N, C-alpha and C positions, 0 to 999 in steps of 0.2 A: 504494500500500500504506500509506503514511504517513497518508493521509486516513482510511482504514478503522481504523487503530490509534487515531488521535485520536478518531474517533467512538466507538469502544468505550470508551476511557478517560474521555471526557467524559460519556457516558451512565452509566458506572459511578459516577463522582463524583456526578452528579445523582441517581442512584438511592438514594443514602444519605440524602437529605433536601434540602429547598429550599436553594439556594445562589446566591450573587451571582457574577457573571462574574469579577470580580477575584480572588475566593477560588478559583475554578477555575484561573485562570492561576497563582496562587501554588502550588497543589498540583501542577500540571503542572511548574512550574519546580523544585520540590523533588524531583520524580521525574526531573529532567533532560530533560523533554520541553518544551523552551522554545518557546513560540509567542507571536506578537504579536497584539494586538487585531484587526489586519486579517485574521488567520486565524481567530481564535476567534468573532468576532461573525457573520461569514457562515456558519460551520459551525453555530452555534446557530440562526441563522435558517433554514437548510436543515432542521435537525432539527425545528424548530417547524412549518415548512410541511409536513413529512412526517407530522406528528401524533405525533411521538415524544417531544417535550417541550412543555411549556406554561410560561407565566410570568405573574406578577402584579407589580404595582407596590406598593412599600412606602415610605411616607413616612419621611424621615430627619430627625433633629433637627439634623444637621450638614451639610446640603446638599440637593441635589435628590433626588427620589424614586429608589429603586433597583429594578431589575428582578431578581426572584428566579425562578430556573428550577426546575421539578420535572418528573419523568418521568411519562409517561402509561402506561396499561395496554399500549398498542401498543408504546411505548418499552421497557417491561420485557420483552415478548415478543421484540422485536428484539434487545435486549441479551443475552437468553438464547441466541439463535441465534448472535450474534457471539461470545459467550464459548465456546460449543461449537466453533465454527469456529477460534477462536484456540487452544484447547487442542489440537485436532487438528494445526493448523499447527505449533505449538510442538513437539509430539511428533515430527512428521515431520522438521522442521529439526534438532532435537537428535539424531535417529537418524542423519541424514546426517553431521552434524558430529562425532559420536562415533566414526565408523568410521575406521580407520587404513588406510594403504596396505599392500600385500602384504608389504613389508619391515618392517612394524611401526611405521612413523613416521606421525605425524599429517599434516594437510594442509600443503603447502609454500606458500611465498610467491613462487614463480617465475612 
C-alpha cells in the first residue's frame, strides 16, 4: 500500500511542473513521508519505464548535469485514476473509523 501512496504523491508532485529528484525528496520529507534515495530512484525508474514520467538533463553551473522529471499524458491519466481510487479509499476508511461501538465509545486499544 505504501508503494501505491508514494507513486500517487510522486506523480502529483511531478504533475505540477518539471522537478529535480532532491526537490521531490524535500517535499516528501516536509509532508513527513520520509524516503531515501534507494527508494525514490527505483520508483522513478519504474514510472519512467511504464511511460508515466519522462526526464531530461539540464546543465548546472555548480556541478554535474541534473535530471529533471515531468509527467506524460499517460502519467496524468494514471494519476487521475489513482486520485479517484485514493478519494474512495479515504472515504471508506474514514467511514469505518468514525463509527462508534454500540455503547457509544470509539475504537478500543485492547
